[in-house]
C-alpha positions as CSV (number, residue, x, y, z in Angstrom):
1,M,-48.9,-10.7,69.5
2,I,-46.3,-8.7,69.2
3,Y,-44.3,-10.4,71.8
4,F,-45.0,-13.7,70.0
5,V,-43.5,-12.2,66.7
6,D,-39.9,-11.0,68.6
7,G,-39.5,-14.6,70.5
8,L,-40.2,-16.0,67.3
9,L,-37.6,-14.3,65.4
10,W,-35.4,-14.8,68.4
11,V,-36.2,-18.7,68.0
12,I,-34.9,-18.5,64.3
13,A,-32.2,-16.0,64.7
14,L,-30.8,-18.6,67.7
15,G,-31.7,-22.2,65.5
16,L,-29.2,-20.5,62.5
17,G,-26.2,-19.8,64.9
18,L,-26.8,-23.4,65.8
19,I,-27.1,-24.9,62.6
20,A,-23.6,-21.9,61.4
21,A,-21.9,-23.2,64.7
22,S,-22.6,-27.1,64.0
23,R,-20.8,-26.1,60.3
24,S,-18.0,-24.6,61.5
25,R,-17.1,-22.1,64.2
26,T,-15.4,-20.1,61.3
27,L,-18.8,-19.4,59.9
28,L,-20.8,-18.7,62.9
29,R,-18.2,-15.8,64.1
30,D,-18.8,-14.9,59.9
31,S,-22.0,-14.6,60.0
32,A,-21.9,-13.4,63.4
33,R,-20.0,-10.3,62.9
34,E,-22.3,-9.7,59.2
35,G,-25.1,-9.2,61.4
36,V,-24.0,-6.8,64.0
37,V,-22.4,-4.6,60.5
38,D,-26.1,-4.8,58.8
39,C,-27.0,-3.9,62.5
40,V,-24.9,-1.0,63.2
41,R,-25.7,0.4,59.7
42,L,-29.7,-0.2,59.7
43,L,-30.3,0.9,63.0
44,P,-29.4,5.2,62.0
45,R,-31.7,4.6,58.7
46,I,-34.5,3.5,61.1
47,M,-33.9,5.7,63.9
48,L,-34.0,8.7,61.2
49,G,-37.3,7.0,59.3
50,V,-39.1,7.3,62.6
51,I,-38.4,10.6,63.8
52,G,-38.8,11.5,60.7
53,S,-42.1,10.6,60.5
54,G,-43.1,12.2,63.4
55,Y,-42.1,15.3,61.5
56,I,-44.0,14.6,58.7
57,A,-47.5,14.2,60.8
58,A,-46.9,16.4,62.4
59,L,-46.3,19.3,59.1
60,L,-48.9,17.5,57.5
61,P,-51.5,20.1,57.8
62,Q,-54.4,17.5,59.2
63,E,-57.8,18.6,56.6
64,V,-55.7,18.2,53.7
65,V,-55.3,14.6,54.3
66,G,-58.3,14.1,55.9
67,R,-60.3,15.1,53.2
68,W,-57.9,13.7,50.1
69,L,-56.7,10.6,52.8
70,G,-59.4,10.3,55.1
71,A,-62.2,8.1,56.2
72,D,-64.3,9.5,54.4
73,S,-62.3,10.4,51.0
74,G,-63.8,7.0,49.7
75,F,-62.4,5.6,45.7
76,T,-60.5,8.9,45.0
77,G,-59.1,8.8,48.7
78,L,-57.6,5.1,48.1
79,C,-56.5,6.0,44.0
80,I,-54.5,9.1,45.5
81,A,-52.5,7.1,48.2
82,I,-51.8,3.8,45.2
83,L,-50.1,5.9,43.3
84,G,-49.1,7.7,46.9
85,G,-47.2,3.9,47.3
86,A,-46.3,3.5,43.3
87,F,-44.1,6.7,43.6
88,T,-42.9,6.7,46.6
89,P,-39.0,5.6,46.2
90,G,-37.0,4.2,48.8
91,G,-37.2,1.0,51.0
92,P,-39.8,-0.3,54.5
93,V,-38.5,3.1,56.4
94,I,-39.9,5.5,54.1
95,G,-42.4,3.7,53.0
96,F,-44.5,2.5,56.7
97,S,-43.1,6.0,58.2
98,I,-44.9,7.9,55.4
99,G,-47.6,5.5,56.4
100,A,-47.4,5.9,59.5
101,A,-47.9,9.9,59.3
102,A,-50.6,9.6,57.2
103,L,-52.1,7.9,60.3
104,K,-51.4,10.2,62.3
105,G,-52.6,12.7,60.4
106,G,-55.3,12.0,59.4
107,A,-55.9,9.4,57.0
108,G,-57.9,6.5,56.9
109,A,-57.1,3.1,57.4
110,P,-58.2,1.8,54.6
111,Q,-56.3,4.4,52.5
112,V,-53.1,3.4,53.8
113,I,-53.8,0.1,53.5
114,A,-53.6,0.3,50.1
115,Y,-50.6,2.9,50.1
116,T,-48.4,-0.1,51.5
117,V,-49.5,-2.6,48.8
118,A,-49.0,-0.2,46.5
119,W,-45.5,0.6,47.2
120,A,-44.4,-2.8,47.7
121,L,-46.2,-3.8,44.7
122,F,-45.5,-1.1,42.0
123,A,-42.4,0.4,43.3
124,V,-42.0,2.6,39.5
125,Q,-38.3,3.3,40.3
126,R,-38.4,-0.4,41.6
127,M,-39.5,-1.2,38.2
128,L,-37.7,1.3,36.0
129,I,-34.3,0.3,37.2
130,W,-34.1,-3.1,38.3
131,E,-37.8,-5.2,36.4
132,L,-37.7,-3.4,32.4
133,P,-33.5,-3.9,32.7
134,V,-33.6,-7.4,34.1
135,M,-36.7,-9.1,33.0
136,P,-38.6,-9.3,29.7
137,Q,-40.8,-6.0,29.4
138,R,-43.7,-8.3,28.7
139,L,-43.0,-10.3,32.2
140,V,-42.6,-6.9,33.9
141,W,-46.2,-5.8,32.3
142,L,-48.4,-9.2,32.6
143,R,-47.4,-8.3,36.3
144,L,-48.1,-5.0,36.2
145,M,-51.8,-5.2,34.8
146,A,-52.3,-8.7,37.1
147,S,-51.0,-6.6,40.7
148,L,-53.3,-3.4,39.6
149,P,-56.4,-4.5,41.4
150,L,-54.5,-6.9,44.6
151,P,-54.5,-2.6,46.4
152,F,-58.1,-2.3,45.9
153,L,-58.7,-6.4,46.6
154,V,-56.8,-5.8,50.1
155,V,-59.0,-3.3,51.3
156,V,-62.1,-5.3,50.5
157,A,-60.7,-8.1,52.6
158,A,-59.4,-5.9,55.8
159,M,-62.4,-3.6,55.4
160,L,-64.5,-7.8,55.5
161,L,-62.3,-9.2,58.6
162,G,-63.0,-5.8,60.5
163,R,-63.5,-2.3,60.4
164,P,-59.8,-1.5,60.3
């Protein structure tokens, strides 16, 4: 499956490159340069995040992680994971690295699923820095309230699809 996704991403990138080339050589050159610069900027961050997740996993006491976020932590563990996801700052390198470290440290798959969904939906810093200053306050709170059950629903759906 991972090779399929990789292949699909390459096909999309090549297709976009052909479209850019058909419009102009300058567009192709400038977009390729911008993509390479972005890759060079992101690669160290991704590497640090992956290496950091290994350190986090090694440093997290498994008995504590297992007790609070383990498969047997139940509803309390889900709530802790959701709060942790909501208050985790940063982008995917940080969020997914912490999720991977929690799995390695003894967290249950449903709790990590709840964490990542909450991290994507409820990022408190994003809400305070971007959403509330830019969008009507009522809309932000309506989105937040409508999203509250989603981490729980996603966990239930994952459990129904197969024991994660």
